[in-house]
N, C-alpha and C positions, 0 to 999 in steps of 0.2 A: 898453502898460502894465498888462497881465496877468502876463508874462513874469518881469518883475522880482520880482512880487509873489510868485509861484509856485516862486522858484530860493531866494528868502530863506527860505521853509517848509521847502524840502528839505535847506537847508542848517542850519535850525534844530534838524529831527528827528533827522541825520547825528549834530551834536553833544551832544545829549542821550543818543541809543544808546552814544557814545564814553564819557561819563560813566559811564554806567552800568557799561559794561566793564571800565573803569578803577577803578573801584569794587569790583567784585567780585573782581579782581585781588588787589588790595591786603587783604581782607579772605583770601581763603586764603594770602596770604603770612604775615598773622598767624599763623590756624592752625597752619599747618609751622611757624613759629619757636615759638609753644608749645608744639607736639611735639617737636620736637628738643631745646628744653630740661628735659623728665621724663627723668629716669635711665630706664634700664633693669631691669628685675626682677632681683635675683639669681637665677642658676639652681639649679632645685632638685636635691638630690642625696640617697639613700637610705644611711644609715651605722648599723654598727652597735656599741658600747660593747665595746673589748677587755677579757676575764677570766681570770685565771689557773684551771686548772682540772690535777685528777688524772687521768691517761687511764691506760690500759695502752699499754705501749711494745712492739711484737709484729714485731720484725725478721723477716724471711722469707729461706733461705738455698738453694739447691738440694742436691739429697742425691740417694745412690744407693742401693737397698736389695740386702738382702743375708742371705741365709740365715743363722741364728742358728748352727747347728754342719754349717758343711761336711765331712762325714766323708768321706773315700777310702778306698776298699776298694782294697786290696792283697793279694797271697797272701804268706803266710809261705815258702811249699816252693816249687821251680820242677818244672814238671812239664807233661804234658797236662791241659789242660780236659776234662772227659770229660762233665760235666750242667750245665747253665743252670737253675736252675730258677725263676727271677724274671719277672714279665712289665714290661716298661720303662715307665718314667713311673708308675707306681701307689706306691702307699703299702706299706710295710715294717713289720713289728714287730721287734722286737730280737728277736733270737733265730731269726729266717727262715732257712731255709735259700737261699743267693745261688748258690755255684759248689760243684762238687764235683772237684779234680784228682785224676787217675788214682791210686789209694791202692795199689796193689798191688806196685808197687816199697818204698814207705815199710811194708808192712806186714810184709815179707821184710826188712827192715833191723829192724824191731821184735823179732821174733822169733828172730833172731840176736843180739839186742845182750840180747833176757831169758834166751836158753840159757847165752850166756856170762855173765850172773851167774851162773847156777847154778854154771858150772865155778870159777867164782870162790870161792864160797862153799864150794864142796866143797873147793876147795885150802885155802884157810883152814883148816875143818873141820881137816883131815889136817895140817897143819904145826902147830896149836896140840895136836893129840892127840903129834904128835914129840916137841914140847917137851915136854911131861907125864913121857912116857917117860923122855928121856935127862939130866932134872935131877936125881932121887932116884938117877940112878948114877954122877953126879959124888961126891957124899959118899961113897959108897963106892969114889972112885978107880976105877970100871969104866970109864969114857969120860974122854975130856980136856976141857979146858975149853973147847977150839975146838970141840967138836962142839955144845957149851951153848949157845955163840957163833952157830954156823949154825943150828942149829933155829929160836933168835931171830930172825935176819935172815930167815928163812923165814916166820916169824909175819907180820914190819913187810912184806915183800912181798904175801904175798898178801891181806893188808888191802889195801895200795895197790890191787891188782889189781882187788878186789873195789870199790873204791869207783869207781876207774876204766870196771867194766863199767857200774854202777851208773849213772853219770853219760852213759855209751851211751844207756842205756836210756831216760835222761828224755827225750835229745834226740830218742831214737826216737819215744819215743812223742808227742813236743811233733808232730812232722813229720806223724805217721799224724793226729792230731787236726788237723792246720789243712788238710788234703787238703778238709774238708768247713769251704769260708765262710761266714759266718752276719753279719748284722745286728747291727751292737754297737748301732747306736742305732734310737727309731721316726723315719720321715721318707720322703720320697718320692724315690724311686732314680732315675737318668737312665739314659741310655742305656749299653747295654753296650756296651767296648772289645774285647773278643775274644769268642768265643762257642767251641762244641765243636771240638777236634781241633788247638787253636793251643796251641803251647808258648809259657809265660808264665815270666817271672824272677822268684827272689822278691822283695820290697819294691821293687824297681823299678819292675815293670808295674802302672800304673796301671787296673784293671777296670772301676770305674764310681765315681759320687759318690753320696753319700746326703744330701739335706739335709734339716735339720730346720728346717720353716717356720713351727712356733709356738713361743715368740715369732720375730720377725723386727727385723733390727737395719735402721738406716736412718743412713749415714755423710751428714756435712754437712763442708764447710770452710768455716773460719770465715776473712775476709779480717784479716792484722795491723792494719789501719788500722781496722774495727772495733773489736777489742780493745783499740787504745791509747785510743779515743776511749769506751768505756765504761769503761775503768778512771778515764779524766778526771771522766765523770760521776757515777761514783762517788763521788769524791773530795770532789766540787763537793756532792755532796748532792742531784744534781739528779735521780737516778736512783735505786730502791730494789729490793732483790732479794732472793730466798731463799739459803739452799745452795743451790750451783751443779748437784748433785746432783739438787733436788728442781723444778728447769726442765721445762717439758713442753714439747710441741711438736705441733702438727696439722700431719698432713699432707694436701697436693693431689696429685690423679694429674694427668697430662700431660692429659686432657680434661676438665679443672676440678672434679670429683667430688671431695669432701671424702670422708676415709676418719674412719669412726665413733666409733675409738677413737682417743685418746691417748696419746702416748708419751713416756717418761721419757729425761734426761738420763743416760746410765750410763757413759759413759766421755769424759774430753777428754786428749787427747795431750798430753806433757811437751816436746814440743818442737815448733818449727815446721819446716815442710818450706822450705828455701831456695828449692826450683828454681819454688814455685807462691805463697809468702809467705803461707801459709794454717795453720792450728791444726784438727788432726781433732778432730771431735766424732761420737758416738754414742749412738742415741738408740734405745731397745726397744720396739718395738709388740708388741701382743697382736693375736694372728691367729689364733683358735680354727677357723676356716672350712681352714685350712693342714692340721689332721689331718683333715680329710674327704676324699672321694673330687677327682680331679682336676675343674677347671671349678667346683667351688663356690665356691673365691676367687680374686681376680684381682691378689694380693699375692703378687707373684713375685719372687725375686733377680734382681739388674739391673735393676732400674726407675729409670728419672728421676722424681723426685719433689720439689715444695717442701716444707720445712718452716717454719711459722710457730712462734714460738720466744716461748712464753708464763711469764711470773713476774716480767717486769719493770713496775716502775711509774712512771712519769714524773710529777713534781710541779711544780708551778707553771707547767704548760705553759701556751703561749699557741696557739689556731687560731683560723683566721679563713678565709673560707668561700674556693672554688679560684678563683672566679670576680674576688675582689679582689685577686687576685695579678696584676700585669703584666710583661711583659718588657720589658729596654730593652736598649740596645746594653750598657751597664754590670751587666746581671744585673737580678735583680728588683727590683718596687718596687709600694709601695702608694699608693693617698692616702690621708694623715689630716688633720682639719680639728683646727686649733688654737683657741683660747680666744676666738680675734677672728673665727673663723669662717671663716677663708681657709683655702684647699688648700694643702696640702705633700706634696711629693713625698717619699718616704720609701723609702731601700734599705732593704731586708729580707732576713736568708739563711733559705732554708727548706732542713727535713732531709726531710722525708718525708711521705706523703701518711696521712690520719687519717680513712676514712670518705670523704666529701667537702669535706674541710677538709686545707690546708696545717699543717702543724705547724711555726712561727716560732720558729728560734732565736735569733737576735739582730734589733734592728730597732725593736722595740714593745714601750710598756710596760701594764698594767693603766691601767684607762680611759680611755686615748686613743679616738678615732673613727675608723673606717675606712670609709672608702667603698666602698660596696657594688655600687650603681647610677647611674648618670650620670655615665660616665664621660666619655662622646662633649661635655657640657655644662661641662665646668672644663678649665681650666688651671693649673698652678702661679701660687698667688699673688694667685689672683683670690676674691671672696666668695662663699659661697654659702650658699642656703638648706637646711642639712642637717635631715631629718628622721628622725625612729627606722626601722631597715627593722623589718617586718612580716613573720616566716613565713606563706607561704600554707598552705593546709591540700594534703594531696593529693588525688587525684582519685576516689582508694578512701574518704577521708575525706569527701568532700562526697557522694559514693553514698550512702555509709552512714547519713548524717543526712536525704538525701531519704526512702530506704526507711523511715525511722523515722518520718519527718513522715507519710506514707502510712499508716502501722502507726496 
């Protein structure tokens, strides 16, 4: 009698537990269904609004330095070097003695030429006196006409002989004076190619070179493609510039140091070099330290440097941060947020760096919004929550503010 009652009680208890479980499952299902029906919030991205501005357009070219006046020292006479007066690699002044060619043979030729001039002068004087004597005698028929003609011809011959002797004397004096070779300009002289006792040939033998180092030249090669693009931009009024020979250059050495003085474009070649497709330009830089002793200046001829061209101004330029520009299979692109708040993938054409920003040639207009943060949250065509990007202050500014607060 007790067992059936106990079994019924157990069944009732089991049934009650099952009902409660079913009720809980139903409630969970309802909650999940309601959660699935709630749309996900739009991803948030940070954007900037594109604005045009006027900026300096400063292209950079590779250049090579060159002495302002590389002067070659050559002898005007052939002979034996007797003395070398200068110290190699030092500064010299105009008129300083450099070389002495043995002057003995040239002095002998000079003295001989001088004597020949005196001899020719005496002959001319004698011829004039003879002519003066025979002319009156012709009127008295004491001499023939031929005697007078002979006397006149002798005077002319004596004059010609005197002129020839005088020319030989000038040449002999020139050769004698040029046995002493002096510096034609101020500058720094290099190594001597010949020393005492060497026989040198007139005009063909290079003895040494003097480089004028103040000012200095820097030659740059400008590609033809750049010249054509620049001409097109000037015609379209995208670029403004002063007179071409007022353009300035900033020089950077191979170690990254910037030369403190600016140069000025003073020459542009008239023809493009066919072997390189470039136009040669030349900047002139002041180099006052080049007049000082060696070691005071590190601006030498033959250095490879970078020249940043100053003077061009680009109007209505569009700049965007570097991180906003992405690279895809077909080139550069940015994400633009349209008026409906949807992300659009926009191909752009970039041309050059400008600080920490890209210069955009094509693809963007003023007033458009470009994504700069949150790229991983978006895809083309989805709706986003675009907020204006706030530029963060640098750490140095934060530290400055904290120091001010403590004060």
